[in-house]
C-alpha positions in Angstrom: 120.9 98.5 111.7 121.3 95.0 110.3 120.2 93.1 107.2 117.3 91.5 108.9 115.9 95.0 109.6 116.5 96.0 106.0 114.4 93.1 104.6 111.7 93.2 107.2 111.1 96.9 107.1 111.4 97.2 103.3 108.7 94.4 102.9 106.5 96.1 105.5 106.9 99.5 103.8 106.1 98.0 100.3 103.0 96.1 101.6 101.5 98.9 103.7 102.4 102.2 102.1 99.4 102.3 99.7 97.0 100.2 101.8 94.6 101.9 104.3 96.5 100.4 107.2 99.2 103.0 108.0 102.8 102.2 106.8 104.2 104.6 109.4 102.2 102.8 112.2 103.4 99.4 111.1 107.0 100.5 110.9 106.8 101.8 114.5 105.1 98.7 115.8 107.4 96.3 114.0 110.5 98.2 115.3 109.0 98.1 118.8 108.2 94.4 118.5 111.7 93.5 117.2 113.4 95.7 119.7 115.0 97.9 117.1 115.9 101.2 118.6 115.0 104.3 116.5 118.5 105.3 115.8 119.3 108.1 113.2 120.3 105.6 110.6 117.1 103.5 111.1 115.0 106.6 110.8 116.9 107.6 107.6 116.4 104.1 106.2 112.6 104.3 106.8 112.5 107.5 104.9 114.7 106.3 102.1 112.7 103.2 101.3 109.7 105.3 100.7 111.4 106.4 97.5 111.1 102.8 96.2 107.3 102.8 97.0 106.9 106.2 95.3 108.6 104.9 92.1 106.3 101.8 92.2 103.2 104.0 91.8 104.9 106.2 89.2 105.7 103.1 87.2 102.1 101.9 87.3 100.4 105.2 86.7 102.8 107.2 84.6 100.4 107.2 81.5 98.0 109.3 83.6 100.6 112.0 83.7 101.0 112.0 79.9 97.4 112.8 79.0 97.7 116.6 79.7 98.1 119.2 82.4 94.7 118.7 84.1 95.9 116.0 86.4 98.8 118.1 87.7 96.5 121.0 88.6 94.0 118.7 90.4 96.7 116.9 92.4 98.3 120.2 93.3 95.1 121.6 94.7 94.4 118.4 96.7 98.0 118.4 98.1 98.1 122.1 99.2 96.2 121.7 102.6 98.4 118.8 103.6 101.6 120.5 102.4 100.8 123.7 104.4 99.7 122.0 107.6 102.5 119.4 107.4 105.1 122.1 107.0 103.8 123.9 110.1 103.0 120.9 112.3 105.4 118.1 111.2 108.0 118.4 113.9 105.5 118.7 116.7 103.7 115.7 115.5 106.9 113.7 115.2 108.0 114.7 118.7 104.8 114.0 120.5 102.7 111.5 118.5 105.3 109.0 117.0 104.8 106.3 119.6 103.1 102.9 119.6 100.2 103.8 121.8 99.1 106.5 119.4 99.5 104.1 116.5 97.5 101.4 118.2 94.6 103.7 119.1 94.6 105.2 115.6 94.5 101.7 114.0 91.5 100.7 116.0 89.6 104.0 115.4 90.5 104.0 111.7 89.4 100.4 111.4 86.0 101.3 112.6 85.8 104.2 110.2 86.7 101.9 107.3 84.0 99.4 108.2 81.4 102.2 108.4 82.7 103.8 105.2 82.3 100.5 103.4 78.6 100.3 104.4 78.1 104.0 103.5 79.7 103.6 100.0 77.4 100.6 99.3 74.3 102.9 99.6 75.5 105.8 97.5 76.2 106.3 93.8 79.4 107.8 92.4 79.0 111.4 91.3 82.4 111.7 89.4 83.5 109.6 86.4 87.2 110.5 86.8 89.7 112.3 89.0 90.2 114.9 86.2 86.5 115.7 86.3 86.4 116.5 90.0 85.7 120.1 90.9 88.4 121.9 92.8 86.2 122.4 95.8 86.0 118.6 96.2 89.7 118.2 95.9 90.3 120.8 98.6 88.0 118.9 100.9 90.0 115.7 100.2 93.2 117.6 101.0 91.9 118.8 104.4 90.7 115.3 105.3 94.1 113.9 104.3 95.7 116.1 107.0 94.4 113.7 109.6 96.9 111.2 108.3 99.8 113.1 109.8 98.8 111.4 113.1 100.7 108.1 112.9 98.5 105.1 112.6 95.7 106.9 110.8 97.1 106.1 107.3 97.5 108.6 104.4 95.7 106.1 102.1 92.8 105.6 104.5 92.3 109.4 105.0 92.5 110.1 101.2 90.0 107.2 100.5 87.7 108.5 103.1 87.9 112.0 101.6 87.4 110.6 98.1 84.3 108.6 98.9 82.9 111.5 100.9 82.9 113.8 97.9 81.4 111.2 95.5 84.1 109.0 94.2 83.7 105.2 93.8 85.8 102.9 95.9 88.2 102.2 93.0 88.5 105.9 92.0 89.1 106.9 95.6 91.9 104.3 95.8 93.4 105.6 92.6 93.3 109.2 93.9 95.1 108.0 97.1 97.8 106.5 94.9 98.3 109.5 92.7 98.0 112.0 95.6 100.7 110.0 97.4 103.3 111.1 94.8 103.4 114.8 95.7 102.6 114.2 99.4 105.3 111.5 99.9 107.8 113.2 97.7 107.5 116.4 99.8 107.8 114.7 103.1 110.6 112.3 102.0 112.5 115.1 100.2 112.3 117.3 103.3 113.7 114.5 105.5 116.4 113.6 102.9 117.6 117.2 102.6 118.0 117.4 106.4 119.9 114.1 106.7 121.6 113.4 103.4 125.0 114.6 104.5 124.8 112.3 107.6 124.5 109.1 105.5 127.5 106.8 106.3 129.3 105.4 103.2 128.8 101.8 104.4 125.0 102.4 104.7 124.4 102.8 101.0 124.1 99.1 100.1 121.4 98.7 102.8 119.5 101.8 101.7 119.5 100.9 98.0 118.5 97.2 98.7 115.7 98.3 101.0 114.4 100.8 98.4 114.5 98.1 95.7 112.6 95.6 97.8 110.0 98.2 98.8 109.6 99.0 95.1 108.9 95.4 94.1 106.6 94.7 97.0 104.6 97.9 96.5 104.0 97.1 92.8 102.3 93.8 93.8 100.5 95.4 96.7 98.9 98.2 94.7 97.7 95.8 92.0 96.3 93.4 94.6 94.6 96.2 96.5 92.6 97.5 93.6 91.4 94.0 92.8 90.4 93.3 96.4 88.4 96.5 97.0 86.6 96.1 93.7 85.4 92.7 94.9 85.2 93.0 98.7 85.4 96.6 99.7 87.3 98.1 102.6 85.9 96.2 105.6 88.6 93.5 105.6 91.2 96.2 106.0 89.1 97.7 108.8 89.0 94.4 110.7 92.7 93.9 110.2 93.4 97.4 111.7 91.3 96.7 114.7 92.9 93.3 115.3 96.5 94.7 115.1 95.7 97.8 117.2 94.0 95.7 119.9 96.8 93.2 120.0 99.3 95.8 120.8 97.1 97.5 123.3 96.4 94.3 125.1 100.1 93.5 125.1 100.8 96.9 126.6 98.2 96.5 129.4 98.6 92.9 130.3 101.8 91.7 128.6 104.2 94.3 129.8 105.2 95.5 126.4 106.8 98.9 126.2 104.9 100.9 123.7 106.6 104.3 123.8 
């Protein structure tokens, strides 16, 4: 672990955590590309900087949590499917699917889905005016669709947006739901990892961990604001094309360039 890794990974985390491009997938691909071995301290760092990204969304959307208890109940219901499935399957997924081949394939397939979703959302009207007005049945459906995001490269944001649009949310509301639902989802996953590894943190690692978290916080603030503006104007297709390009680049490098993607 070095300071170059701190800055690069923190910026990648902040840029990608709330965009439908898979932050976990990008972290795996960047580490592979830079030749950074997945040591325990690097894995811990990747978990820790997610705290900065979580705080960025909380900073931007905290007024939503002051309006009343409705939003808490809605998010809890949407979170339950992912929380239960994640608790049961997390370790198996991490052991067998956390590799760059899985990420690359997921990026390409997810990119195609985003392009199709963009065209589909153009032809249908929103049936909900707010997240608080959504019925619980719709929120449970979103929660089950979000479970797909446990496969690295799929993207939690992309899965949640897909779920939101499929139950009648507009693009912007689906994106906002993905931001808000990220709080309990990421807090649970990050908290679980931190509890397991907290006592293993070396004293000299704290400056890197705190710096990385702060950088991720600042970059995530800008990324969330920019994302909402972009999808309001252009939709999701640009992110779909980006995913396909990145996924194909790494797959081509693996097949013809001799890259090691495992």
